[in-house]
C-alpha positions as CSV (number, residue, x, y, z in Angstrom):
1,M,34.0,28.5,1.3
2,G,31.4,26.1,1.9
3,V,31.9,22.2,2.6
4,N,32.1,20.1,-0.3
5,P,29.6,17.1,0.2
6,Q,32.0,14.5,-0.4
7,D,34.7,15.8,2.2
8,S,31.7,15.6,5.0
9,S,30.1,12.0,6.4
10,T,27.8,11.1,8.6
11,I,27.6,7.9,11.0
12,T,24.1,6.6,11.2
13,E,22.8,3.5,13.3
14,F,19.8,2.2,12.0
15,S,17.8,-0.8,13.1
16,C,14.3,-1.7,12.1
17,Q,11.7,-4.3,13.4
18,F,9.0,-5.7,11.4
19,R,6.3,-8.6,12.0
20,V,6.0,-10.7,8.8
21,E,3.6,-13.4,8.3
22,I,4.8,-15.7,5.7
23,R,2.7,-18.7,4.9
24,A,5.1,-20.9,2.7
25,R,8.5,-21.6,3.6
26,S,9.9,-21.1,0.1
27,L,12.4,-18.7,-1.1
28,A,10.2,-17.2,-3.4
29,A,7.8,-16.8,-0.7
30,I,10.6,-15.0,1.5
31,L,11.4,-12.9,-1.3
32,V,7.8,-11.6,-2.0
33,A,7.5,-10.7,1.9
34,F,10.8,-8.9,2.1
35,S,10.1,-6.9,-1.2
36,K,7.0,-5.7,0.3
37,L,9.1,-4.2,3.1
38,L,11.6,-2.7,1.3
39,P,9.5,0.8,0.7
40,Q,9.0,1.1,4.5
41,I,13.1,0.5,5.1
42,L,13.7,3.3,2.8
43,T,11.7,5.4,3.9
44,D,12.6,5.0,7.5
45,F,16.3,4.9,6.7
46,I,16.0,8.3,4.8
47,Q,14.4,10.0,7.6
48,K,16.7,8.9,10.0
49,V,19.4,10.3,7.7
50,L,17.9,13.5,7.2
51,N,16.7,13.9,10.9
52,Q,20.2,13.7,12.0
53,R,22.2,16.7,13.2
């Protein structure tokens, strides 16, 4: 029989480095900058997991 996806696991080491310009030192400005990074972080993470063998 095939392998049940719930029975197998993968460990992925993921690190990222981004350069971000934040003009105001407020929580709102930090959250806006971070939210702009999220799509790229998610894309990089998904590619890393899918390309693992």
